[in-house]
C-alpha positions as CSV (number, residue, x, y, z in Angstrom):
1,X,78.6,53.4,72.3
2,X,77.4,56.9,73.2
3,X,75.4,57.1,70.0
4,X,73.8,53.7,70.8
5,X,72.7,54.9,74.3
6,X,71.2,58.1,72.9
7,X,69.4,56.1,70.3
8,X,67.8,53.8,73.0
9,X,66.8,56.9,75.1
10,X,65.2,58.5,72.2
11,X,63.3,55.3,71.3
12,X,62.0,55.0,74.9
13,X,60.8,58.6,75.0
14,X,59.1,58.2,71.6
15,X,57.4,55.1,72.7
16,X,56.2,56.7,75.9
17,X,54.8,59.9,74.3
18,X,53.1,58.1,71.4
19,X,50.7,56.4,74.0
20,X,49.9,59.6,75.8
21,X,48.0,62.6,74.8
22,X,50.6,65.2,73.8
23,X,50.8,68.2,76.1
24,X,53.1,71.0,74.9
25,X,53.7,72.1,78.4
26,X,55.2,68.8,79.5
27,X,58.6,69.6,77.9
28,X,60.4,73.0,77.8
29,X,59.9,74.7,74.4
30,X,62.7,76.5,72.7
31,X,62.8,80.3,73.3
32,X,62.5,82.1,70.1
33,X,63.2,85.9,70.0
34,X,62.2,87.7,66.9
35,X,63.8,91.2,66.7
36,X,62.0,93.9,64.8
37,X,62.9,94.1,61.2
38,X,66.0,96.2,60.6
39,X,67.2,96.1,64.2
40,X,70.8,95.1,63.1
41,X,70.9,98.2,60.9
42,X,69.8,100.3,63.8
43,X,72.6,98.9,66.0
44,X,75.1,99.6,63.3
45,X,73.8,103.1,62.9
46,X,74.0,103.7,66.7
47,X,77.6,102.4,66.8
48,X,78.5,104.6,63.9
49,X,76.9,107.7,65.5
50,X,78.8,107.1,68.8
51,X,82.0,106.7,66.9
52,X,81.4,110.0,65.1
53,X,80.5,111.8,68.3
54,X,83.6,110.6,70.1
55,X,85.8,111.3,67.1
56,X,84.4,114.8,67.0
57,X,85.0,115.2,70.7
58,X,88.6,114.1,70.3
59,X,89.0,116.6,67.5
60,X,87.8,119.5,69.7
61,X,90.2,118.4,72.4
62,X,93.3,118.2,70.1
63,X,92.5,121.6,68.5
64,X,92.1,123.2,72.0
65,X,88.5,124.1,71.4
66,X,87.3,122.2,74.5
67,X,88.7,123.5,77.7
68,X,88.9,123.0,80.5
69,X,87.7,119.5,81.0
70,X,88.3,117.0,83.8
71,X,87.4,113.6,82.4
72,X,86.6,112.1,79.1
73,X,82.8,111.5,78.3
74,X,81.6,108.3,79.8
75,X,80.2,107.1,76.5
76,X,83.6,107.6,74.9
77,X,85.5,105.4,77.3
78,X,85.7,102.5,74.9
79,X,86.5,104.7,72.0
80,X,89.5,106.4,73.8
81,X,90.8,103.0,75.0
82,X,90.7,101.6,71.5
83,X,92.4,104.7,70.1
84,X,95.2,104.7,72.7
85,X,95.9,101.0,72.5
86,X,95.4,100.7,68.7
87,X,97.1,101.7,65.5
88,X,95.5,105.2,65.4
89,X,97.4,106.6,68.3
90,X,100.7,105.2,67.1
91,X,100.2,106.5,63.6
92,X,99.4,110.0,64.9
93,X,102.6,110.0,67.1
94,X,104.6,108.9,64.1
95,X,103.1,111.6,61.9
96,X,103.9,114.4,64.4
97,X,107.4,113.1,65.0
98,X,108.1,112.8,61.2
99,X,106.8,116.3,60.5
100,X,108.9,117.7,63.4
101,X,112.0,115.8,62.0
102,X,111.5,117.3,58.6
103,X,111.3,120.8,60.1
104,X,114.3,120.2,62.4
105,X,116.4,119.2,59.4
106,X,115.3,122.3,57.4
107,X,116.5,124.7,60.2
108,X,119.9,126.3,59.7
109,X,121.5,126.3,63.1
110,X,123.8,129.2,64.1
111,X,126.5,127.0,65.5
112,X,126.8,129.0,68.7
113,X,125.2,126.5,70.9
114,X,122.1,128.6,71.5
115,X,119.6,126.8,69.3
116,X,117.2,124.9,71.5
117,X,114.5,122.2,71.2
118,X,112.2,121.9,74.2
119,X,110.5,118.6,75.1
120,X,107.8,118.0,77.6
121,X,108.2,114.6,79.3
122,X,104.9,112.9,80.2
123,X,103.0,111.7,77.2
124,X,105.7,113.4,75.1
125,X,108.9,111.4,75.7
126,X,107.6,108.9,78.3
127,X,104.2,107.1,78.1
128,X,102.0,106.8,81.2
129,X,99.6,104.5,79.4
130,X,100.2,101.6,81.8
131,X,99.0,103.9,84.6
132,X,96.0,105.2,82.7
133,X,95.0,101.7,81.6
134,X,94.3,101.1,85.3
135,X,92.3,104.3,85.6
136,X,89.9,104.2,82.8
137,X,92.0,105.9,80.1
138,X,90.8,109.2,81.4
139,X,87.4,108.3,82.8
140,X,88.5,108.9,86.4
141,X,89.3,112.3,87.8
142,X,93.1,112.8,88.0
143,X,94.5,111.8,91.3
144,X,97.9,113.4,91.9
145,X,98.8,111.2,94.8
146,X,98.2,108.0,92.9
147,X,100.0,109.4,89.8
148,X,103.0,110.3,91.9
149,X,103.2,106.8,93.2
150,X,103.4,105.6,89.6
151,X,106.1,108.2,88.8
152,X,108.1,106.9,91.7
153,X,108.2,103.5,90.2
154,X,110.2,104.8,87.3
155,X,108.6,102.4,84.8
156,X,107.2,104.6,82.1
157,X,108.3,103.3,78.7
158,X,109.5,105.6,75.9
159,X,107.3,106.9,73.2
160,X,109.3,105.4,70.3
161,X,108.6,108.1,67.6
162,X,109.5,110.8,70.1
163,X,112.7,108.9,71.0
164,X,113.7,108.9,67.3
165,X,112.9,112.6,67.0
166,X,114.9,113.3,70.2
167,X,117.9,111.5,68.8
168,X,117.6,113.3,65.5
169,X,117.6,116.8,67.0
170,X,120.6,115.9,69.1
171,X,122.4,114.7,66.1
172,X,121.5,117.8,64.2
173,X,123.2,119.9,66.9
174,X,120.2,121.3,68.8
175,X,120.5,121.9,72.6
176,X,117.8,119.8,74.2
177,X,115.9,121.2,77.2
178,X,113.4,119.0,79.0
179,X,110.7,121.1,80.6
180,X,108.2,119.2,82.8
181,X,105.5,119.9,85.3
182,X,107.0,117.2,87.5
183,X,108.3,118.2,90.9
184,X,112.0,118.9,91.7
185,X,111.6,116.1,94.3
186,X,111.1,113.7,91.4
187,X,114.4,114.6,89.7
188,X,116.3,111.5,90.5
189,X,113.6,109.0,89.5
190,X,112.8,111.0,86.4
191,X,116.5,110.9,85.3
192,X,116.6,107.2,86.0
193,X,113.4,106.5,84.1
194,X,114.5,108.6,81.1
195,X,117.8,106.9,80.9
196,X,116.3,103.5,81.2
197,X,113.9,104.3,78.4
198,X,116.7,105.3,76.1
199,X,117.0,109.1,76.6
200,X,120.7,109.2,77.3
201,X,121.6,112.9,77.3
202,X,120.1,116.4,77.4
203,X,121.4,119.9,78.2
204,X,118.8,120.9,80.9
205,X,116.1,119.2,82.9
206,X,113.7,121.8,84.3
207,X,111.2,120.8,87.0
208,X,108.9,122.6,89.3
209,X,110.6,124.2,92.3
210,X,108.7,124.8,95.5
211,X,107.8,128.4,94.4
212,X,106.3,126.9,91.1
213,X,103.8,124.7,92.8
214,X,100.3,126.0,92.3
215,X,101.1,127.8,89.1
216,X,99.1,126.8,86.0
217,X,101.3,124.9,83.6
218,X,100.9,127.6,80.9
219,X,102.3,130.2,83.4
220,X,105.1,127.9,84.7
221,X,106.3,126.9,81.3
222,X,106.0,130.4,79.9
223,X,108.2,131.7,82.7
224,X,110.8,129.1,82.1
225,X,110.9,129.7,78.3
226,X,111.2,133.4,78.9
227,X,114.2,132.8,81.1
228,X,115.8,130.7,78.3
229,X,115.3,133.6,75.9
230,X,116.7,136.1,78.5
231,X,119.8,133.8,78.7
232,X,120.3,134.2,74.9
233,X,118.8,130.9,73.8
234,X,116.7,130.6,70.7
235,X,113.7,128.2,71.0
236,X,113.4,126.8,67.5
237,X,111.3,123.7,68.3
238,X,108.9,122.6,71.1
239,X,107.1,119.3,71.5
240,X,104.3,118.6,74.0
241,X,101.1,116.7,74.4
242,X,99.3,119.6,76.1
243,X,98.5,123.1,74.7
244,X,99.9,124.4,78.0
245,X,103.3,123.0,76.9
246,X,103.2,125.2,73.8
247,X,101.2,128.4,74.4
248,X,102.0,131.5,76.4
249,X,105.0,133.8,76.3
250,X,108.2,133.1,74.5
251,X,106.8,130.5,72.2
252,X,108.9,128.3,70.0
253,X,109.5,129.2,66.3
254,X,107.6,126.0,65.6
255,X,105.6,123.9,68.0
256,X,104.4,120.3,67.6
257,X,101.3,119.0,69.5
258,X,101.3,115.3,70.3
259,X,97.9,113.6,70.6
260,X,96.5,113.0,74.1
261,X,92.7,112.6,74.6
262,X,93.1,111.2,78.2
263,X,93.6,114.3,80.2
264,X,93.8,118.1,80.1
265,X,96.3,120.3,81.9
266,X,95.6,124.1,81.9
């Protein structure tokens, strides 16, 4: 029925215009856009160049050759989002955890309860990706007030490869010390979040006391590691997503840097 009506309409229009002088301006003409020859190749080259630039930027971040920085480059917002939510980030986490596991298994422990593996928490054991997804994956300047609100919700999921490594080092007989830049006031919610995410036990949870506020993370964590050494502990392994988790005084015998192109903590 619809076809028949369309046929009649077309017939009437044809009959009308065949008796009148044709004027091209009476009916709208199709808009035809002709791009310059090779424009698709130019777009592809631009996308490839941007991908290379952002990959190069991420490499300088992960190798600690770009510091300090406050936000990711605006042009790399999409790149970082795709990396953090895609297979690349997961593969890198798995690679780091696997290498750390191989090392942990190769270490001959003393058996005196003094062999320690240190873990950072945020972006090392727990993922704050749900928070950063709402804040541009690093495009926005870090807001400590908003981030603390997120922490108080206690909803950060586990980073699965890190959870497996954590369980492995415990099974091997390491003491596990959690050393985080979180405030002592956040101890309860941090314990609750860790437990809910699958981290069931550890030997020490070290947070910032009031006298630690204002210290650079490198200074704070160096001081805490030095105290461990003074107490007779041997730091054989250390996992963190920031170079400030790993550098400074009393470093670990072997350190493992997890990927994190979203933010930088000095």
